[in-house]
PDB file of N, CA, C and O in Angstrom:
ATOM      1  N   UNK A   1       0.854  -1.174   0.000  1.00  0.00           N
ATOM      2  CA  UNK A   1       0.000   0.000   0.000  1.00  0.00           C
ATOM      3  C   UNK A   1       0.899   1.237   0.000  1.00  0.00           C
ATOM      4  O   UNK A   1       1.884   1.295   0.735  1.00  0.00           O
ATOM      5  N   UNK A   2       0.551   2.229  -0.833  1.00  0.00           N
ATOM      6  CA  UNK A   2       1.389   3.417  -0.906  1.00  0.00           C
ATOM      7  C   UNK A   2       0.832   4.558  -0.062  1.00  0.00           C
ATOM      8  O   UNK A   2      -0.236   4.439   0.538  1.00  0.00           O
ATOM      9  N   UNK A   3       1.565   5.658  -0.026  1.00  0.00           N
ATOM     10  CA  UNK A   3       1.172   6.799   0.805  1.00  0.00           C
ATOM     11  C   UNK A   3      -0.176   7.374   0.398  1.00  0.00           C
ATOM     12  O   UNK A   3      -0.963   7.767   1.259  1.00  0.00           O
ATOM     13  N   UNK A   4      -0.454   7.431  -0.901  1.00  0.00           N
ATOM     14  CA  UNK A   4      -1.729   7.987  -1.363  1.00  0.00           C
ATOM     15  C   UNK A   4      -2.884   7.123  -0.873  1.00  0.00           C
ATOM     16  O   UNK A   4      -3.918   7.645  -0.456  1.00  0.00           O
ATOM     17  N   UNK A   5      -2.713   5.810  -0.921  1.00  0.00           N
ATOM     18  CA  UNK A   5      -3.762   4.929  -0.400  1.00  0.00           C
ATOM     19  C   UNK A   5      -3.999   5.180   1.079  1.00  0.00           C
ATOM     20  O   UNK A   5      -5.145   5.194   1.527  1.00  0.00           O
ATOM     21  N   UNK A   6      -2.922   5.381   1.851  1.00  0.00           N
ATOM     22  CA  UNK A   6      -3.061   5.671   3.280  1.00  0.00           C
ATOM     23  C   UNK A   6      -3.791   6.982   3.506  1.00  0.00           C
ATOM     24  O   UNK A   6      -4.677   7.062   4.357  1.00  0.00           O
ATOM     25  N   UNK A   7      -3.430   8.004   2.756  1.00  0.00           N
ATOM     26  CA  UNK A   7      -4.093   9.310   2.892  1.00  0.00           C
ATOM     27  C   UNK A   7      -5.561   9.184   2.539  1.00  0.00           C
ATOM     28  O   UNK A   7      -6.423   9.682   3.263  1.00  0.00           O
ATOM     29  N   UNK A   8      -5.855   8.514   1.418  1.00  0.00           N
ATOM     30  CA  UNK A   8      -7.236   8.361   0.994  1.00  0.00           C
ATOM     31  C   UNK A   8      -8.051   7.595   2.028  1.00  0.00           C
ATOM     32  O   UNK A   8      -9.215   7.918   2.266  1.00  0.00           O
ATOM     33  N   UNK A   9      -7.445   6.582   2.644  1.00  0.00           N
ATOM     34  CA  UNK A   9      -8.144   5.823   3.680  1.00  0.00           C
ATOM     35  C   UNK A   9      -8.388   6.695   4.908  1.00  0.00           C
ATOM     36  O   UNK A   9      -9.473   6.662   5.490  1.00  0.00           O
ATOM     37  N   UNK A  10      -7.374   7.481   5.306  1.00  0.00           N
ATOM     38  CA  UNK A  10      -7.483   8.305   6.499  1.00  0.00           C
ATOM     39  C   UNK A  10      -8.505   9.422   6.355  1.00  0.00           C
ATOM     40  O   UNK A  10      -9.138   9.801   7.341  1.00  0.00           O
ATOM     41  N   UNK A  11      -8.682   9.957   5.157  1.00  0.00           N
ATOM     42  CA  UNK A  11      -9.631  11.068   4.997  1.00  0.00           C
ATOM     43  C   UNK A  11     -11.002  10.580   4.546  1.00  0.00           C
ATOM     44  O   UNK A  11     -11.873  11.389   4.229  1.00  0.00           O
ATOM     45  N   UNK A  12     -11.201   9.263   4.514  1.00  0.00           N
ATOM     46  CA  UNK A  12     -12.501   8.716   4.151  1.00  0.00           C
ATOM     47  C   UNK A  12     -12.799   8.826   2.671  1.00  0.00           C
ATOM     48  O   UNK A  12     -13.951   9.014   2.281  1.00  0.00           O
ATOM     49  N   UNK A  13     -11.766   8.710   1.835  1.00  0.00           N
ATOM     50  CA  UNK A  13     -11.931   8.888   0.393  1.00  0.00           C
ATOM     51  C   UNK A  13     -12.912   7.892  -0.202  1.00  0.00           C
ATOM     52  O   UNK A  13     -13.730   8.260  -1.044  1.00  0.00           O
ATOM     53  N   UNK A  14     -12.844   6.641   0.221  1.00  0.00           N
ATOM     54  CA  UNK A  14     -13.730   5.624  -0.343  1.00  0.00           C
ATOM     55  C   UNK A  14     -15.189   5.982  -0.075  1.00  0.00           C
ATOM     56  O   UNK A  14     -16.036   5.883  -0.962  1.00  0.00           O
ATOM     57  N   UNK A  15     -15.467   6.394   1.143  1.00  0.00           N
ATOM     58  CA  UNK A  15     -16.836   6.778   1.487  1.00  0.00           C
ATOM     59  C   UNK A  15     -17.230   8.065   0.778  1.00  0.00           C
ATOM     60  O   UNK A  15     -18.381   8.233   0.376  1.00  0.00           O
ATOM     61  N   UNK A  16     -16.268   8.973   0.627  1.00  0.00           N
ATOM     62  CA  UNK A  16     -16.548  10.275   0.032  1.00  0.00           C
ATOM     63  C   UNK A  16     -16.861  10.142  -1.458  1.00  0.00           C
ATOM     64  O   UNK A  16     -17.703  10.880  -1.971  1.00  0.00           O
ATOM     65  N   UNK A  17     -16.204   9.219  -2.163  1.00  0.00           N
ATOM     66  CA  UNK A  17     -16.367   9.111  -3.606  1.00  0.00           C
ATOM     67  C   UNK A  17     -17.337   8.014  -4.034  1.00  0.00           C
ATOM     68  O   UNK A  17     -17.719   7.936  -5.202  1.00  0.00           O
ATOM     69  N   UNK A  18     -17.727   7.177  -3.096  1.00  0.00           N
ATOM     70  CA  UNK A  18     -18.579   6.040  -3.425  1.00  0.00           C
ATOM     71  C   UNK A  18     -19.880   6.484  -4.092  1.00  0.00           C
ATOM     72  O   UNK A  18     -20.655   7.256  -3.527  1.00  0.00           O
ATOM     73  N   UNK A  19     -20.098   5.981  -5.296  1.00  0.00           N
ATOM     74  CA  UNK A  19     -21.338   6.246  -6.005  1.00  0.00           C
ATOM     75  C   UNK A  19     -21.434   7.602  -6.681  1.00  0.00           C
ATOM     76  O   UNK A  19     -22.468   7.918  -7.268  1.00  0.00           O
ATOM     77  N   UNK A  20     -20.383   8.413  -6.615  1.00  0.00           N
ATOM     78  CA  UNK A  20     -20.430   9.730  -7.246  1.00  0.00           C
ATOM     79  C   UNK A  20     -20.233   9.628  -8.746  1.00  0.00           C
ATOM     80  O   UNK A  20     -19.436   8.822  -9.226  1.00  0.00           O
ATOM     81  N   UNK A  21     -20.955  10.442  -9.471  1.00  0.00           N
ATOM     82  CA  UNK A  21     -20.679  10.576 -10.897  1.00  0.00           C
ATOM     83  C   UNK A  21     -19.460  11.472 -11.051  1.00  0.00           C
ATOM     84  O   UNK A  21     -19.025  12.109 -10.092  1.00  0.00           O
ATOM     85  N   UNK A  22     -18.914  11.519 -12.254  1.00  0.00           N
ATOM     86  CA  UNK A  22     -17.779  12.398 -12.509  1.00  0.00           C
ATOM     87  C   UNK A  22     -18.161  13.847 -12.209  1.00  0.00           C
ATOM     88  O   UNK A  22     -17.394  14.581 -11.586  1.00  0.00           O
ATOM     89  N   UNK A  23     -19.339  14.251 -12.650  1.00  0.00           N
ATOM     90  CA  UNK A  23     -19.783  15.630 -12.459  1.00  0.00           C
ATOM     91  C   UNK A  23     -19.927  15.982 -10.982  1.00  0.00           C
ATOM     92  O   UNK A  23     -19.555  17.079 -10.565  1.00  0.00           O
ATOM     93  N   UNK A  24     -20.462  15.060 -10.194  1.00  0.00           N
ATOM     94  CA  UNK A  24     -20.601  15.300  -8.762  1.00  0.00           C
ATOM     95  C   UNK A  24     -19.242  15.420  -8.082  1.00  0.00           C
ATOM     96  O   UNK A  24     -19.029  16.308  -7.257  1.00  0.00           O
ATOM     97  N   UNK A  25     -18.324  14.522  -8.433  1.00  0.00           N
ATOM     98  CA  UNK A  25     -16.985  14.553  -7.844  1.00  0.00           C
ATOM     99  C   UNK A  25     -16.254  15.829  -8.241  1.00  0.00           C
ATOM    100  O   UNK A  25     -15.586  16.445  -7.411  1.00  0.00           O
ATOM    101  N   UNK A  26     -16.376  16.232  -9.506  1.00  0.00           N
ATOM    102  CA  UNK A  26     -15.729  17.458  -9.978  1.00  0.00           C
ATOM    103  C   UNK A  26     -16.307  18.684  -9.266  1.00  0.00           C
ATOM    104  O   UNK A  26     -15.574  19.622  -8.951  1.00  0.00           O
ATOM    105  N   UNK A  27     -17.595  18.679  -9.017  1.00  0.00           N
ATOM    106  CA  UNK A  27     -18.240  19.787  -8.309  1.00  0.00           C
ATOM    107  C   UNK A  27     -17.733  19.877  -6.872  1.00  0.00           C
ATOM    108  O   UNK A  27     -17.434  20.965  -6.382  1.00  0.00           O
ATOM    109  N   UNK A  28     -17.638  18.730  -6.199  1.00  0.00           N
ATOM    110  CA  UNK A  28     -17.104  18.715  -4.834  1.00  0.00           C
ATOM    111  C   UNK A  28     -15.654  19.200  -4.820  1.00  0.00           C
ATOM    112  O   UNK A  28     -15.241  19.925  -3.914  1.00  0.00           O
ATOM    113  N   UNK A  29     -14.896  18.797  -5.821  1.00  0.00           N
ATOM    114  CA  UNK A  29     -13.505  19.232  -5.921  1.00  0.00           C
ATOM    115  C   UNK A  29     -13.431  20.744  -6.110  1.00  0.00           C
ATOM    116  O   UNK A  29     -12.586  21.401  -5.501  1.00  0.00           O
ATOM    117  N   UNK A  30     -14.295  21.296  -6.937  1.00  0.00           N
ATOM    118  CA  UNK A  30     -14.336  22.750  -7.131  1.00  0.00           C
ATOM    119  C   UNK A  30     -14.651  23.479  -5.824  1.00  0.00           C
ATOM    120  O   UNK A  30     -14.059  24.517  -5.530  1.00  0.00           O
ATOM    121  N   UNK A  31     -15.578  22.938  -5.048  1.00  0.00           N
ATOM    122  CA  UNK A  31     -15.920  23.538  -3.755  1.00  0.00           C
ATOM    123  C   UNK A  31     -14.709  23.562  -2.832  1.00  0.00           C
ATOM    124  O   UNK A  31     -14.452  24.557  -2.154  1.00  0.00           O
ATOM    125  N   UNK A  32     -13.972  22.465  -2.813  1.00  0.00           N
ATOM    126  CA  UNK A  32     -12.782  22.382  -1.967  1.00  0.00           C
ATOM    127  C   UNK A  32     -11.743  23.404  -2.411  1.00  0.00           C
ATOM    128  O   UNK A  32     -11.144  24.091  -1.583  1.00  0.00           O
ATOM    129  N   UNK A  33     -11.535  23.500  -3.713  1.00  0.00           N
ATOM    130  CA  UNK A  33     -10.551  24.467  -4.237  1.00  0.00           C
ATOM    131  C   UNK A  33     -10.942  25.888  -3.845  1.00  0.00           C
ATOM    132  O   UNK A  33     -10.085  26.679  -3.452  1.00  0.00           O
ATOM    133  N   UNK A  34     -12.212  26.213  -3.947  1.00  0.00           N
ATOM    134  CA  UNK A  34     -12.675  27.551  -3.561  1.00  0.00           C
ATOM    135  C   UNK A  34     -12.413  27.826  -2.079  1.00  0.00           C
ATOM    136  O   UNK A  34     -11.968  28.912  -1.710  1.00  0.00           O
ATOM    137  N   UNK A  35     -12.694  26.832  -1.239  1.00  0.00           N
ATOM    138  CA  UNK A  35     -12.443  26.995   0.193  1.00  0.00           C
ATOM    139  C   UNK A  35     -10.956  27.196   0.465  1.00  0.00           C
ATOM    140  O   UNK A  35     -10.570  28.060   1.253  1.00  0.00           O
ATOM    141  N   UNK A  36     -10.121  26.386  -0.200  1.00  0.00           N
ATOM    142  CA  UNK A  36      -8.677  26.503   0.007  1.00  0.00           C
ATOM    143  C   UNK A  36      -8.160  27.845  -0.505  1.00  0.00           C
ATOM    144  O   UNK A  36      -7.275  28.445   0.105  1.00  0.00           O
ATOM    145  N   UNK A  37      -8.706  28.311  -1.611  1.00  0.00           N
ATOM    146  CA  UNK A  37      -8.284  29.593  -2.178  1.00  0.00           C
ATOM    147  C   UNK A  37      -8.673  30.778  -1.301  1.00  0.00           C
ATOM    148  O   UNK A  37      -8.056  31.840  -1.377  1.00  0.00           O
ATOM    149  N   UNK A  38      -9.691  30.596  -0.475  1.00  0.00           N
ATOM    150  CA  UNK A  38     -10.148  31.708   0.364  1.00  0.00           C
ATOM    151  C   UNK A  38      -9.084  32.114   1.381  1.00  0.00           C
ATOM    152  O   UNK A  38      -9.015  33.274   1.786  1.00  0.00           O
ATOM    153  N   UNK A  39      -8.263  31.160   1.788  1.00  0.00           N
ATOM    154  CA  UNK A  39      -7.216  31.450   2.764  1.00  0.00           C
ATOM    155  C   UNK A  39      -7.731  31.708   4.171  1.00  0.00           C
ATOM    156  O   UNK A  39      -6.976  32.161   5.031  1.00  0.00           O
ATOM    157  N   UNK A  40      -8.986  31.429   4.411  1.00  0.00           N
ATOM    158  CA  UNK A  40      -9.594  31.720   5.709  1.00  0.00           C
ATOM    159  C   UNK A  40      -9.843  30.455   6.538  1.00  0.00           C
ATOM    160  O   UNK A  40     -10.612  30.487   7.499  1.00  0.00           O
ATOM    161  N   UNK A  41      -9.211  29.370   6.179  1.00  0.00           N
ATOM    162  CA  UNK A  41      -9.455  28.105   6.849  1.00  0.00           C
ATOM    163  C   UNK A  41      -8.261  27.768   7.741  1.00  0.00           C
ATOM    164  O   UNK A  41      -7.115  27.943   7.325  1.00  0.00           O
ATOM    165  N   UNK A  42      -8.511  27.289   8.958  1.00  0.00           N
ATOM    166  CA  UNK A  42      -7.410  26.887   9.847  1.00  0.00           C
ATOM    167  C   UNK A  42      -6.561  25.781   9.211  1.00  0.00           C
ATOM    168  O   UNK A  42      -7.045  25.023   8.370  1.00  0.00           O
ATOM    169  N   UNK A  43      -5.322  25.702   9.611  1.00  0.00           N
ATOM    170  CA  UNK A  43      -4.368  24.776   9.016  1.00  0.00           C
ATOM    171  C   UNK A  43      -4.850  23.328   9.048  1.00  0.00           C
ATOM    172  O   UNK A  43      -4.747  22.624   8.043  1.00  0.00           O
ATOM    173  N   UNK A  44      -5.366  22.881  10.171  1.00  0.00           N
ATOM    174  CA  UNK A  44      -5.828  21.492  10.278  1.00  0.00           C
ATOM    175  C   UNK A  44      -6.910  21.164   9.266  1.00  0.00           C
ATOM    176  O   UNK A  44      -6.881  20.105   8.639  1.00  0.00           O
ATOM    177  N   UNK A  45      -7.858  22.064   9.105  1.00  0.00           N
ATOM    178  CA  UNK A  45      -8.928  21.851   8.128  1.00  0.00           C
ATOM    179  C   UNK A  45      -8.391  21.971   6.706  1.00  0.00           C
ATOM    180  O   UNK A  45      -8.863  21.282   5.801  1.00  0.00           O
ATOM    181  N   UNK A  46      -7.407  22.844   6.508  1.00  0.00           N
ATOM    182  CA  UNK A  46      -6.785  22.988   5.193  1.00  0.00           C
ATOM    183  C   UNK A  46      -6.159  21.676   4.751  1.00  0.00           C
ATOM    184  O   UNK A  46      -6.325  21.250   3.608  1.00  0.00           O
ATOM    185  N   UNK A  47      -5.438  21.040   5.666  1.00  0.00           N
ATOM    186  CA  UNK A  47      -4.797  19.760   5.342  1.00  0.00           C
ATOM    187  C   UNK A  47      -5.850  18.708   5.021  1.00  0.00           C
ATOM    188  O   UNK A  47      -5.699  17.952   4.062  1.00  0.00           O
ATOM    189  N   UNK A  48      -6.904  18.655   5.809  1.00  0.00           N
ATOM    190  CA  UNK A  48      -7.969  17.679   5.570  1.00  0.00           C
ATOM    191  C   UNK A  48      -8.632  17.925   4.216  1.00  0.00           C
ATOM    192  O   UNK A  48      -8.877  16.984   3.461  1.00  0.00           O
ATOM    193  N   UNK A  49      -8.919  19.187   3.911  1.00  0.00           N
ATOM    194  CA  UNK A  49      -9.524  19.505   2.615  1.00  0.00           C
ATOM    195  C   UNK A  49      -8.590  19.169   1.467  1.00  0.00           C
ATOM    196  O   UNK A  49      -9.028  18.698   0.417  1.00  0.00           O
ATOM    197  N   UNK A  50      -7.302  19.413   1.669  1.00  0.00           N
ATOM    198  CA  UNK A  50      -6.318  19.084   0.643  1.00  0.00           C
ATOM    199  C   UNK A  50      -6.309  17.574   0.374  1.00  0.00           C
ATOM    200  O   UNK A  50      -6.283  17.146  -0.780  1.00  0.00           O
ATOM    201  N   UNK A  51      -6.330  16.781   1.433  1.00  0.00           N
ATOM    202  CA  UNK A  51      -6.362  15.323   1.292  1.00  0.00           C
ATOM    203  C   UNK A  51      -7.624  14.880   0.555  1.00  0.00           C
ATOM    204  O   UNK A  51      -7.569  14.013  -0.317  1.00  0.00           O
ATOM    205  N   UNK A  52      -8.755  15.478   0.910  1.00  0.00           N
ATOM    206  CA  UNK A  52     -10.007  15.137   0.243  1.00  0.00           C
ATOM    207  C   UNK A  52      -9.950  15.553  -1.234  1.00  0.00           C
ATOM    208  O   UNK A  52     -10.438  14.837  -2.110  1.00  0.00           O
ATOM    209  N   UNK A  53      -9.358  16.701  -1.491  1.00  0.00           N
ATOM    210  CA  UNK A  53      -9.222  17.170  -2.868  1.00  0.00           C
ATOM    211  C   UNK A  53      -8.378  16.224  -3.702  1.00  0.00           C
ATOM    212  O   UNK A  53      -8.716  15.933  -4.850  1.00  0.00           O
ATOM    213  N   UNK A  54      -7.289  15.745  -3.136  1.00  0.00           N
ATOM    214  CA  UNK A  54      -6.438  14.783  -3.838  1.00  0.00           C
ATOM    215  C   UNK A  54      -7.221  13.505  -4.126  1.00  0.00           C
ATOM    216  O   UNK A  54      -7.141  12.955  -5.225  1.00  0.00           O
ATOM    217  N   UNK A  55      -7.976  13.039  -3.138  1.00  0.00           N
ATOM    218  CA  UNK A  55      -8.775  11.819  -3.319  1.00  0.00           C
ATOM    219  C   UNK A  55      -9.806  12.015  -4.430  1.00  0.00           C
ATOM    220  O   UNK A  55      -9.994  11.132  -5.267  1.00  0.00           O
ATOM    221  N   UNK A  56     -10.469  13.163  -4.439  1.00  0.00           N
ATOM    222  CA  UNK A  56     -11.458  13.440  -5.482  1.00  0.00           C
ATOM    223  C   UNK A  56     -10.797  13.559  -6.851  1.00  0.00           C
ATOM    224  O   UNK A  56     -11.331  13.079  -7.851  1.00  0.00           O
ATOM    225  N   UNK A  57      -9.635  14.198  -6.888  1.00  0.00           N
ATOM    226  CA  UNK A  57      -8.905  14.331  -8.141  1.00  0.00           C
ATOM    227  C   UNK A  57      -8.513  12.959  -8.677  1.00  0.00           C
ATOM    228  O   UNK A  57      -8.681  12.680  -9.864  1.00  0.00           O
ATOM    229  N   UNK A  58      -7.990  12.106  -7.801  1.00  0.00           N
ATOM    230  CA  UNK A  58      -7.614  10.747  -8.203  1.00  0.00           C
ATOM    231  C   UNK A  58      -8.835   9.987  -8.727  1.00  0.00           C
ATOM    232  O   UNK A  58      -8.750   9.273  -9.727  1.00  0.00           O
ATOM    233  N   UNK A  59      -9.955  10.146  -8.049  1.00  0.00           N
ATOM    234  CA  UNK A  59     -11.192   9.482  -8.450  1.00  0.00           C
ATOM    235  C   UNK A  59     -11.634   9.969  -9.831  1.00  0.00           C
ATOM    236  O   UNK A  59     -12.010   9.165 -10.684  1.00  0.00           O
ATOM    237  N   UNK A  60     -11.589  11.269 -10.048  1.00  0.00           N
ATOM    238  CA  UNK A  60     -11.969  11.832 -11.352  1.00  0.00           C
ATOM    239  C   UNK A  60     -11.048  11.323 -12.446  1.00  0.00           C
ATOM    240  O   UNK A  60     -11.507  10.972 -13.533  1.00  0.00           O
ATOM    241  N   UNK A  61      -9.758  11.282 -12.169  1.00  0.00           N
ATOM    242  CA  UNK A  61      -8.800  10.791 -13.158  1.00  0.00           C
ATOM    243  C   UNK A  61      -9.052   9.315 -13.476  1.00  0.00           C
ATOM    244  O   UNK A  61      -8.928   8.897 -14.627  1.00  0.00           O
ATOM    245  N   UNK A  62      -9.402   8.533 -12.461  1.00  0.00           N
ATOM    246  CA  UNK A  62      -9.705   7.121 -12.681  1.00  0.00           C
ATOM    247  C   UNK A  62     -10.949   6.981 -13.556  1.00  0.00           C
ATOM    248  O   UNK A  62     -10.972   6.170 -14.482  1.00  0.00           O
ATOM    249  N   UNK A  63     -11.982   7.769 -13.262  1.00  0.00           N
ATOM    250  CA  UNK A  63     -13.189   7.710 -14.081  1.00  0.00           C
ATOM    251  C   UNK A  63     -12.891   8.097 -15.523  1.00  0.00           C
ATOM    252  O   UNK A  63     -13.376   7.450 -16.452  1.00  0.00           O
ATOM    253  N   UNK A  64     -12.097   9.147 -15.717  1.00  0.00           N
ATOM    254  CA  UNK A  64     -11.751   9.573 -17.070  1.00  0.00           C
ATOM    255  C   UNK A  64     -10.982   8.477 -17.810  1.00  0.00           C
ATOM    256  O   UNK A  64     -11.229   8.233 -18.991  1.00  0.00           O
ATOM    257  N   UNK A  65     -10.060   7.823 -17.121  1.00  0.00           N
ATOM    258  CA  UNK A  65      -9.300   6.736 -17.737  1.00  0.00           C
ATOM    259  C   UNK A  65     -10.231   5.580 -18.107  1.00  0.00           C
ATOM    260  O   UNK A  65     -10.089   4.982 -19.173  1.00  0.00           O
ATOM    261  N   UNK A  66     -11.178   5.270 -17.228  1.00  0.00           N
ATOM    262  CA  UNK A  66     -12.136   4.203 -17.508  1.00  0.00           C
ATOM    263  C   UNK A  66     -12.995   4.560 -18.726  1.00  0.00           C
ATOM    264  O   UNK A  66     -13.213   3.727 -19.606  1.00  0.00           O
ATOM    265  N   UNK A  67     -13.473   5.790 -18.767  1.00  0.00           N
ATOM    266  CA  UNK A  67     -14.292   6.237 -19.899  1.00  0.00           C
ATOM    267  C   UNK A  67     -13.473   6.209 -21.186  1.00  0.00           C
ATOM    268  O   UNK A  67     -13.974   5.808 -22.236  1.00  0.00           O
ATOM    269  N   UNK A  68     -12.225   6.629 -21.104  1.00  0.00           N
ATOM    270  CA  UNK A  68     -11.350   6.623 -22.271  1.00  0.00           C
ATOM    271  C   UNK A  68     -11.165   5.198 -22.789  1.00  0.00           C
ATOM    272  O   UNK A  68     -11.197   4.958 -23.996  1.00  0.00           O
ATOM    273  N   UNK A  69     -10.974   4.264 -21.871  1.00  0.00           N
ATOM    274  CA  UNK A  69     -10.839   2.867 -22.266  1.00  0.00           C
ATOM    275  C   UNK A  69     -12.090   2.332 -22.931  1.00  0.00           C
ATOM    276  O   UNK A  69     -12.014   1.581 -23.904  1.00  0.00           O
ATOM    277  N   UNK A  70     -13.230   2.713 -22.411  1.00  0.00           N
ATOM    278  CA  UNK A  70     -14.493   2.269 -23.004  1.00  0.00           C
ATOM    279  C   UNK A  70     -14.677   2.846 -24.402  1.00  0.00           C
ATOM    280  O   UNK A  70     -15.127   2.159 -25.319  1.00  0.00           O
ATOM    281  N   UNK A  71     -14.320   4.124 -24.549  1.00  0.00           N
ATOM    282  CA  UNK A  71     -14.439   4.765 -25.867  1.00  0.00           C
ATOM    283  C   UNK A  71     -13.486   4.102 -26.853  1.00  0.00           C
ATOM    284  O   UNK A  71     -13.849   3.838 -28.000  1.00  0.00           O
ATOM    285  N   UNK A  72     -12.264   3.835 -26.396  1.00  0.00           N
ATOM    286  CA  UNK A  72     -11.275   3.168 -27.240  1.00  0.00           C
ATOM    287  C   UNK A  72     -11.784   1.800 -27.680  1.00  0.00           C
ATOM    288  O   UNK A  72     -11.627   1.423 -28.842  1.00  0.00           O
ATOM    289  N   UNK A  73     -12.388   1.061 -26.761  1.00  0.00           N
ATOM    290  CA  UNK A  73     -12.898  -0.270 -27.069  1.00  0.00           C
ATOM    291  C   UNK A  73     -14.014  -0.199 -28.104  1.00  0.00           C
ATOM    292  O   UNK A  73     -14.040  -0.995 -29.043  1.00  0.00           O
ATOM    293  N   UNK A  74     -14.938   0.750 -27.941  1.00  0.00           N
ATOM    294  CA  UNK A  74     -16.035   0.905 -28.892  1.00  0.00           C
ATOM    295  C   UNK A  74     -15.492   1.344 -30.243  1.00  0.00           C
ATOM    296  O   UNK A  74     -15.931   0.855 -31.284  1.00  0.00           O
ATOM    297  N   UNK A  75     -14.544   2.261 -30.227  1.00  0.00           N
ATOM    298  CA  UNK A  75     -13.949   2.740 -31.474  1.00  0.00           C
ATOM    299  C   UNK A  75     -13.252   1.609 -32.212  1.00  0.00           C
ATOM    300  O   UNK A  75     -13.352   1.503 -33.434  1.00  0.00           O
ATOM    301  N   UNK A  76     -12.548   0.769 -31.472  1.00  0.00           N
ATOM    302  CA  UNK A  76     -11.837  -0.351 -32.089  1.00  0.00           C
ATOM    303  C   UNK A  76     -12.791  -1.388 -32.653  1.00  0.00           C
ATOM    304  O   UNK A  76     -12.487  -2.034 -33.656  1.00  0.00           O
ATOM    305  N   UNK A  77     -13.936  -1.549 -32.019  1.00  0.00           N
ATOM    306  CA  UNK A  77     -14.885  -2.552 -32.500  1.00  0.00           C
ATOM    307  C   UNK A  77     -15.511  -2.141 -33.832  1.00  0.00           C
ATOM    308  O   UNK A  77     -16.026  -2.988 -34.562  1.00  0.00           O
ATOM    309  N   UNK A  78     -15.471  -0.857 -34.148  1.00  0.00           N
ATOM    310  CA  UNK A  78     -16.036  -0.380 -35.414  1.00  0.00           C
ATOM    311  C   UNK A  78     -14.966  -0.063 -36.442  1.00  0.00           C
ATOM    312  O   UNK A  78     -15.288   0.254 -37.587  1.00  0.00           O
ATOM    313  N   UNK A  79     -13.696  -0.143 -36.055  1.00  0.00           N
ATOM    314  CA  UNK A  79     -12.587   0.190 -36.947  1.00  0.00           C
ATOM    315  C   UNK A  79     -11.711  -1.045 -37.135  1.00  0.00           C
ATOM    316  O   UNK A  79     -11.011  -1.468 -36.215  1.00  0.00           O
ATOM    317  N   UNK A  80     -11.758  -1.617 -38.337  1.00  0.00           N
ATOM    318  CA  UNK A  80     -11.017  -2.854 -38.589  1.00  0.00           C
ATOM    319  C   UNK A  80      -9.514  -2.683 -38.460  1.00  0.00           C
ATOM    320  O   UNK A  80      -8.811  -3.648 -38.159  1.00  0.00           O
ATOM    321  N   UNK A  81      -9.007  -1.480 -38.681  1.00  0.00           N
ATOM    322  CA  UNK A  81      -7.562  -1.275 -38.633  1.00  0.00           C
ATOM    323  C   UNK A  81      -7.066  -0.954 -37.221  1.00  0.00           C
ATOM    324  O   UNK A  81      -5.867  -0.769 -37.013  1.00  0.00           O
ATOM    325  N   UNK A  82      -7.964  -0.889 -36.273  1.00  0.00           N
ATOM    326  CA  UNK A  82      -7.588  -0.573 -34.903  1.00  0.00           C
ATOM    327  C   UNK A  82      -6.666  -1.652 -34.355  1.00  0.00           C
ATOM    328  O   UNK A  82      -6.909  -2.849 -34.510  1.00  0.00           O
ATOM    329  N   UNK A  83      -5.616  -1.197 -33.720  1.00  0.00           N
ATOM    330  CA  UNK A  83      -4.686  -2.141 -33.137  1.00  0.00           C
ATOM    331  C   UNK A  83      -3.539  -2.513 -34.071  1.00  0.00           C
ATOM    332  O   UNK A  83      -2.505  -3.012 -33.627  1.00  0.00           O
ATOM    333  N   UNK A  84      -3.727  -2.269 -35.360  1.00  0.00           N
ATOM    334  CA  UNK A  84      -2.644  -2.531 -36.300  1.00  0.00           C
ATOM    335  C   UNK A  84      -1.664  -1.379 -36.245  1.00  0.00           C
ATOM    336  O   UNK A  84      -2.049  -0.210 -36.203  1.00  0.00           O
ATOM    337  N   UNK A  85      -0.426  -1.721 -36.246  1.00  0.00           N
ATOM    338  CA  UNK A  85       0.600  -0.693 -36.199  1.00  0.00           C
ATOM    339  C   UNK A  85       1.247  -0.566 -37.562  1.00  0.00           C
ATOM    340  O   UNK A  85       1.560  -1.556 -38.224  1.00  0.00           O
ATOM    341  N   UNK A  86       1.439   0.675 -37.961  1.00  0.00           N
ATOM    342  CA  UNK A  86       2.146   0.924 -39.205  1.00  0.00           C
ATOM    343  C   UNK A  86       3.632   0.946 -38.904  1.00  0.00           C
ATOM    344  O   UNK A  86       4.067   1.493 -37.890  1.00  0.00           O
ATOM    345  N   UNK A  87       4.392   0.353 -39.782  1.00  0.00           N
ATOM    346  CA  UNK A  87       5.830   0.348 -39.599  1.00  0.00           C
ATOM    347  C   UNK A  87       6.476   1.070 -40.761  1.00  0.00           C
ATOM    348  O   UNK A  87       6.208   0.765 -41.923  1.00  0.00           O
ATOM    349  N   UNK A  88       7.316   2.013 -40.446  1.00  0.00           N
ATOM    350  CA  UNK A  88       8.078   2.728 -41.455  1.00  0.00           C
ATOM    351  C   UNK A  88       9.513   2.251 -41.406  1.00  0.00           C
ATOM    352  O   UNK A  88      10.296   2.649 -40.544  1.00  0.00           O
ATOM    353  N   UNK A  89       9.835   1.395 -42.349  1.00  0.00           N
ATOM    354  CA  UNK A  89      11.206   0.866 -42.365  1.00  0.00           C
ATOM    355  C   UNK A  89      11.922   1.382 -43.582  1.00  0.00           C
ATOM    356  O   UNK A  89      13.091   1.060 -43.793  1.00  0.00           O
TER     357      UNK A  89
END
């Protein structure tokens, strides 16, 4: 287990992101960024919000990668040349 997994576990990332759509997670991330940008939050809460923001960002990136893979798969199923590599020798 790496440090990011530990941070995500400690800040309740799994519970925080469970069942969220990409749009919902991105909206929550925007709220966190706005709070952090305000500069009016105590240090302890700032760190917690930062950890939650990282967890949400990771979750959004994972969803985007999953969607990209699905799009690639659908695109390949309709394109006979998909997966073939051109070689310039």
